[in-house]
TORPA-4810 file (N, C-alpha, C, O; in nm, 3 decimals):
<nodes>
NODE_1_9.859_-12.458_2.510_9.938_-12.472_2.636_9.850_-12.361_2.711_9.834_-12.248_2.666_M
NODE_2_9.799_-12.401_2.819_9.734_-12.312_2.908_9.802_-12.249_3.017_9.862_-12.328_3.090_A
NODE_3_9.810_-12.113_3.050_9.857_-12.062_3.139_9.787_-12.070_3.253_9.682_-12.133_3.241_S
NODE_4_9.815_-12.016_3.390_9.731_-12.026_3.482_9.618_-11.936_3.464_9.504_-11.970_3.495_I
NODE_5_9.651_-11.809_3.409_9.526_-11.723_3.414_9.424_-11.784_3.280_9.317_-11.726_3.261_V
NODE_6_9.456_-11.877_3.208_9.384_-11.959_3.111_9.292_-12.037_3.172_9.175_-12.039_3.134_E
NODE_7_9.339_-12.115_3.281_9.294_-12.208_3.351_9.197_-12.160_3.458_9.097_-12.225_3.489_I
NODE_8_9.229_-12.048_3.512_9.129_-11.987_3.593_9.006_-11.919_3.510_8.890_-11.913_3.553_V
NODE_9_9.042_-11.877_3.410_8.933_-11.792_3.331_8.844_-11.935_3.278_8.722_-11.923_3.269_S
NODE_10_8.892_-12.038_3.252_8.820_-12.151_3.178_8.729_-12.195_3.304_8.614_-12.229_3.277_Y
NODE_11_8.770_-12.197_3.441_8.671_-12.256_3.541_8.605_-12.164_3.593_8.510_-12.191_3.666_F
NODE_12_8.643_-12.027_3.564_8.528_-11.918_3.578_8.422_-11.915_3.499_8.316_-11.866_3.539_N
NODE_13_8.435_-11.963_3.385_8.330_-11.977_3.271_8.267_-12.101_3.319_8.144_-12.101_3.330_S
NODE_14_8.343_-12.220_3.353_8.267_-12.339_3.398_8.180_-12.323_3.520_8.090_-12.404_3.542_A
NODE_15_8.203_-12.221_3.599_8.111_-12.162_3.719_7.984_-12.129_3.650_7.881_-12.191_3.675_K
NODE_16_7.991_-12.031_3.564_7.905_-11.964_3.508_7.803_-12.063_3.429_7.680_-12.054_3.431_E
NODE_17_7.867_-12.144_3.370_7.805_-12.239_3.270_7.706_-12.335_3.378_7.592_-12.373_3.348_Q
NODE_18_7.774_-12.366_3.512_7.680_-12.445_3.588_7.581_-12.387_3.648_7.484_-12.447_3.694_A
NODE_19_7.602_-12.242_3.652_7.470_-12.159_3.715_7.371_-12.156_3.582_7.251_-12.171_3.607_I
NODE_20_7.407_-12.141_3.454_7.318_-12.162_3.354_7.218_-12.289_3.380_7.097_-12.293_3.407_V
NODE_21_7.322_-12.395_3.360_7.239_-12.516_3.352_7.156_-12.555_3.497_7.061_-12.633_3.495_F
NODE_22_7.201_-12.497_3.610_7.151_-12.508_3.736_6.988_-12.436_3.732_6.885_-12.470_3.789_H
NODE_23_7.014_-12.338_3.650_6.863_-12.278_3.671_6.782_-12.312_3.583_6.666_-12.273_3.597_Q
NODE_24_6.816_-12.394_3.464_6.741_-12.445_3.348_6.701_-12.607_3.364_6.601_-12.654_3.309_Q
NODE_25_6.787_-12.682_3.442_6.747_-12.820_3.435_6.601_-12.848_3.505_6.552_-12.770_3.586_T
NODE_26_6.545_-12.956_3.469_6.439_-13.026_3.533_6.448_-13.113_3.639_6.351_-13.149_3.706_T
NODE_27_6.583_-13.155_3.659_6.606_-13.262_3.748_6.662_-13.193_3.871_6.756_-13.114_3.871_S
NODE_28_6.587_-13.234_3.982_6.641_-13.173_4.114_6.764_-13.212_4.154_6.838_-13.137_4.218_F
NODE_29_6.801_-13.354_4.115_6.956_-13.387_4.154_7.062_-13.329_4.083_7.171_-13.306_4.137_S
NODE_30_7.037_-13.302_3.958_7.138_-13.217_3.884_7.137_-13.087_3.915_7.247_-13.032_3.925_E
NODE_31_7.026_-13.014_3.935_7.025_-12.888_4.009_7.107_-12.878_4.118_7.195_-12.792_4.109_H
NODE_32_7.101_-12.954_4.234_7.164_-12.975_4.322_7.335_-13.009_4.311_7.416_-12.955_4.386_K
NODE_33_7.367_-13.094_4.219_7.500_-13.136_4.168_7.573_-13.007_4.109_7.690_-12.983_4.136_A
NODE_34_7.494_-12.921_4.023_7.555_-12.795_3.970_7.560_-12.699_4.067_7.654_-12.621_4.053_L
NODE_35_7.474_-12.677_4.181_7.483_-12.581_4.272_7.613_-12.602_4.376_7.678_-12.511_4.427_E
NODE_36_7.632_-12.736_4.391_7.764_-12.768_4.482_7.891_-12.734_4.405_7.992_-12.697_4.465_E
NODE_37_7.884_-12.750_4.251_8.015_-12.756_4.189_8.036_-12.593_4.186_8.146_-12.546_4.217_F
NODE_38_7.926_-12.509_4.147_7.953_-12.377_4.134_7.999_-12.281_4.259_8.071_-12.181_4.252_Y
NODE_39_7.937_-12.341_4.378_7.991_-12.291_4.496_8.126_-12.318_4.540_8.188_-12.233_4.603_N
NODE_40_8.184_-12.449_4.506_8.294_-12.490_4.515_8.428_-12.449_4.430_8.544_-12.429_4.466_A
NODE_41_8.372_-12.445_4.319_8.483_-12.389_4.216_8.529_-12.244_4.250_8.645_-12.210_4.223_I
NODE_42_8.431_-12.149_4.314_8.480_-12.019_4.337_8.604_-12.014_4.432_8.707_-11.952_4.406_V
NODE_43_8.583_-12.087_4.545_8.687_-12.097_4.618_8.832_-12.176_4.561_8.944_-12.129_4.578_D
NODE_44_8.806_-12.286_4.501_8.921_-12.337_4.455_8.991_-12.254_4.337_9.113_-12.251_4.329_L
NODE_45_8.911_-12.188_4.247_8.991_-12.079_4.149_9.046_-11.989_4.224_9.149_-11.937_4.181_N
NODE_46_9.001_-11.954_4.338_9.035_-11.797_4.407_9.176_-11.850_4.465_9.280_-11.788_4.440_D
NODE_47_9.176_-11.966_4.545_9.293_-12.018_4.607_9.402_-12.019_4.503_9.500_-11.947_4.519_D
NODE_48_9.390_-12.108_4.380_9.471_-12.110_4.280_9.531_-11.979_4.227_9.651_-11.968_4.203_L
NODE_49_9.446_-11.883_4.211_9.480_-11.760_4.130_9.598_-11.667_4.251_9.705_-11.610_4.226_S
NODE_50_9.530_-11.682_4.370_9.609_-11.607_4.485_9.746_-11.688_4.512_9.844_-11.615_4.520_E
NODE_51_9.766_-11.810_4.524_9.871_-11.869_4.553_9.975_-11.866_4.449_10.094_-11.858_4.476_S
NODE_52_9.922_-11.874_4.314_10.005_-11.853_4.201_10.059_-11.702_4.208_10.181_-11.684_4.202_Y
NODE_53_9.977_-11.600_4.220_9.989_-11.458_4.211_10.102_-11.420_4.335_10.181_-11.325_4.325_A
NODE_54_10.097_-11.495_4.429_10.201_-11.486_4.538_10.321_-11.468_4.506_10.393_-11.371_4.529_G
NODE_55_10.347_-11.586_4.441_10.495_-11.641_4.395_10.526_-11.571_4.227_10.629_-11.509_4.200_I
NODE_56_10.426_-11.595_4.140_10.467_-11.559_4.025_10.418_-11.406_3.991_10.476_-11.348_3.900_Y
NODE_57_10.335_-11.353_4.045_10.275_-11.216_4.011_10.128_-11.229_3.964_10.083_-11.339_3.932_G
NODE_58_10.057_-11.122_3.962_9.909_-11.109_3.967_9.902_-11.152_3.820_9.983_-11.132_3.730_R
NODE_59_9.763_-11.228_3.817_9.712_-11.277_3.667_9.657_-11.149_3.599_9.606_-11.053_3.656_L
NODE_60_9.678_-11.167_3.461_9.637_-11.072_3.372_9.605_-11.144_3.271_9.650_-11.259_3.265_K
NODE_61_9.504_-11.083_3.148_9.468_-11.128_3.050_9.334_-11.252_3.053_9.323_-11.346_2.974_G
NODE_62_9.246_-11.221_3.159_9.146_-11.305_3.153_9.067_-11.328_3.033_9.090_-11.250_2.940_Y
NODE_63_8.984_-11.414_3.016_8.919_-11.473_2.897_8.794_-11.488_2.945_8.787_-11.507_3.066_D
NODE_64_8.678_-11.483_2.873_8.540_-11.542_2.871_8.510_-11.638_2.749_8.567_-11.630_2.640_N
NODE_65_8.401_-11.739_2.784_8.370_-11.840_2.702_8.234_-11.838_2.709_8.170_-11.818_2.813_Y
NODE_66_8.175_-11.862_2.572_8.060_-11.855_2.563_7.966_-11.966_2.617_8.003_-12.083_2.613_D
NODE_67_7.852_-11.934_2.664_7.767_-12.026_2.771_7.633_-12.056_2.671_7.580_-11.980_2.589_L
NODE_68_7.606_-12.167_2.701_7.503_-12.269_2.621_7.370_-12.274_2.706_7.384_-12.255_2.827_V
NODE_69_7.276_-12.291_2.668_7.148_-12.345_2.734_7.144_-12.469_2.761_7.200_-12.554_2.691_D
NODE_70_7.072_-12.496_2.877_7.086_-12.660_2.902_6.976_-12.720_2.825_6.860_-12.680_2.815_W
NODE_71_7.050_-12.855_2.757_6.942_-12.932_2.657_6.899_-13.058_2.730_6.782_-13.095_2.718_T
NODE_72_6.993_-13.132_2.812_6.967_-13.262_2.881_7.066_-13.263_2.993_7.142_-13.168_3.011_S
NODE_73_7.064_-13.367_3.064_7.152_-13.419_3.158_7.272_-13.477_3.102_7.383_-13.475_3.155_T
NODE_74_7.237_-13.535_2.977_7.376_-13.604_2.903_7.449_-13.492_2.844_7.571_-13.504_2.848_A
NODE_75_7.403_-13.385_2.791_7.490_-13.279_2.752_7.535_-13.214_2.856_7.623_-13.134_2.824_D
NODE_76_7.502_-13.217_2.998_7.572_-13.160_3.098_7.672_-13.254_3.142_7.778_-13.205_3.181_T
NODE_77_7.661_-13.354_3.143_7.764_-13.472_3.171_7.877_-13.468_3.070_7.996_-13.469_3.102_I
NODE_78_7.833_-13.464_2.944_7.932_-13.441_2.819_8.020_-13.308_2.860_8.143_-13.316_2.860_K
NODE_79_7.962_-13.202_2.890_8.038_-13.082_2.906_8.153_-13.090_3.051_8.270_-13.050_3.057_Y
NODE_80_8.089_-13.143_3.135_8.200_-13.149_3.270_8.300_-13.257_3.218_8.414_-13.247_3.264_Y
NODE_81_8.277_-13.361_3.127_8.359_-13.469_3.098_8.501_-13.400_2.999_8.619_-13.433_2.999_K
NODE_82_8.431_-13.301_2.928_8.513_-13.224_2.855_8.595_-13.143_2.916_8.710_-13.127_2.875_E
NODE_83_8.548_-13.083_3.022_8.616_-13.007_3.119_8.746_-13.075_3.185_8.855_-13.024_3.210_C
NODE_84_8.703_-13.198_3.204_8.806_-13.270_3.292_8.925_-13.310_3.190_9.047_-13.316_3.210_Y
NODE_85_8.853_-13.334_3.082_8.992_-13.394_2.964_9.044_-13.267_2.948_9.167_-13.277_2.951_E
NODE_86_9.004_-13.130_2.930_9.052_-13.021_2.894_9.165_-13.007_2.998_9.280_-13.004_2.955_W
NODE_87_9.140_-12.997_3.143_9.232_-12.983_3.235_9.344_-13.087_3.239_9.460_-13.055_3.263_L
NODE_88_9.308_-13.203_3.217_9.392_-13.312_3.225_9.518_-13.287_3.128_9.631_-13.319_3.164_K
NODE_89_9.489_-13.222_2.996_9.613_-13.202_2.920_9.666_-13.070_2.960_9.788_-13.066_2.971_V
NODE_90_9.595_-12.952_2.987_9.636_-12.821_3.010_9.721_-12.824_3.141_9.815_-12.744_3.144_E
NODE_91_9.703_-12.895_3.236_9.776_-12.874_3.349_9.921_-12.919_3.344_10.013_-12.875_3.413_R
NODE_92_9.928_-13.028_3.237_10.073_-13.047_3.204_10.182_-12.926_3.163_10.303_-12.945_3.162_T
NODE_93_10.125_-12.813_3.134_10.211_-12.695_3.094_10.203_-12.603_3.191_10.290_-12.517_3.195_T
NODE_94_10.092_-12.604_3.295_10.106_-12.534_3.418_10.232_-12.548_3.502_10.295_-12.654_3.501_A
NODE_95_10.271_-12.439_3.580_10.388_-12.466_3.644_10.378_-12.604_3.734_10.272_-12.651_3.773_P
NODE_96_10.489_-12.651_3.755_10.489_-12.813_3.817_10.502_-12.781_3.962_10.502_-12.882_4.031_Q
NODE_97_10.514_-12.660_4.032_10.523_-12.651_4.166_10.422_-12.749_4.244_10.310_-12.758_4.192_D
NODE_98_10.441_-12.814_4.347_10.351_-12.927_4.413_10.217_-12.831_4.435_10.111_-12.874_4.388_S
NODE_99_10.215_-12.719_4.494_10.108_-12.673_4.540_10.024_-12.657_4.420_9.910_-12.702_4.432_Y
NODE_100_10.051_-12.611_4.321_9.976_-12.554_4.210_9.911_-12.702_4.151_9.796_-12.720_4.112_I
NODE_101_10.003_-12.782_4.156_9.946_-12.917_4.106_9.851_-12.982_4.194_9.762_-13.054_4.150_Q
NODE_102_9.871_-12.958_4.320_9.764_-13.002_4.414_9.630_-12.935_4.410_9.521_-12.991_4.430_N
NODE_103_9.653_-12.797_4.379_9.529_-12.704_4.358_9.446_-12.771_4.227_9.327_-12.803_4.228_Q
NODE_104_9.528_-12.782_4.128_9.467_-12.864_4.010_9.410_-12.982_4.054_9.289_-12.990_4.031_L
NODE_105_9.462_-13.077_4.114_9.417_-13.206_4.157_9.281_-13.166_4.218_9.183_-13.232_4.185_D
NODE_106_9.265_-13.053_4.314_9.161_-13.041_4.370_9.010_-13.029_4.263_8.903_-13.090_4.266_E
NODE_107_9.062_-12.924_4.174_8.954_-12.901_4.078_8.921_-13.027_4.014_8.803_-13.051_3.987_I
NODE_108_9.020_-13.116_3.986_8.987_-13.248_3.923_8.905_-13.340_3.978_8.828_-13.412_3.914_T
NODE_109_8.922_-13.339_4.120_8.835_-13.410_4.213_8.686_-13.371_4.205_8.600_-13.457_4.185_Q
NODE_110_8.658_-13.239_4.222_8.556_-13.165_4.208_8.495_-13.200_4.098_8.378_-13.237_4.108_L
NODE_111_8.556_-13.197_3.974_8.491_-13.241_3.849_8.449_-13.383_3.857_8.341_-13.403_3.802_L
NODE_112_8.503_-13.483_3.907_8.486_-13.607_3.916_8.365_-13.647_4.008_8.284_-13.738_3.989_G
NODE_113_8.371_-13.554_4.118_8.238_-13.588_4.195_8.120_-13.537_4.152_8.016_-13.602_4.163_S
NODE_114_8.124_-13.394_4.090_8.014_-13.360_3.982_7.956_-13.467_3.893_7.838_-13.502_3.883_T
NODE_115_8.059_-13.509_3.834_8.026_-13.620_3.718_7.947_-13.730_3.789_7.840_-13.770_3.743_L
NODE_116_7.995_-13.774_3.889_7.919_-13.894_3.977_7.792_-13.834_4.004_7.694_-13.891_3.955_Y
NODE_117_7.776_-13.741_4.065_7.651_-13.701_4.119_7.564_-13.666_4.005_7.446_-13.686_4.032_K
NODE_118_7.587_-13.614_3.871_7.515_-13.601_3.756_7.467_-13.762_3.720_7.359_-13.768_3.661_L
NODE_119_7.516_-13.856_3.740_7.465_-13.994_3.716_7.360_-14.020_3.791_7.299_-14.121_3.754_T
NODE_120_7.305_-13.950_3.910_7.199_-13.988_4.008_7.095_-13.902_3.946_7.023_-13.863_4.038_L
NODE_121_7.059_-13.860_3.844_6.968_-13.784_3.815_6.849_-13.855_3.764_6.760_-13.785_3.715_T
NODE_122_6.832_-13.993_3.769_6.706_-14.071_3.700_6.593_-14.048_3.808_6.480_-14.093_3.790_K
</nodes>
């Protein structure tokens, strides 16, 4: 069961992971897709944490996740599919306020768009 701080922490780490993959990939289109992801997730995560804090209180108890080196576009796709699946499950335990769920929808949309762009790397 993920709290909002766990979701924000998870996607802070996903941003950092995108930067690592972005800097190591040998594919220009993957490089650009990851750049778009990490630039967009910063604002989405910030909006989520601020709107949540305005109603429920400031987030505390942030966590970090281990980063891995880039190995292949297939592994990058696998990573972001895992992010999607994780959020699909964990959002059900987050507050069900429509504004929070809408913000989680925006993160889901970003994951879907990034996954599509990662398939264009051939």
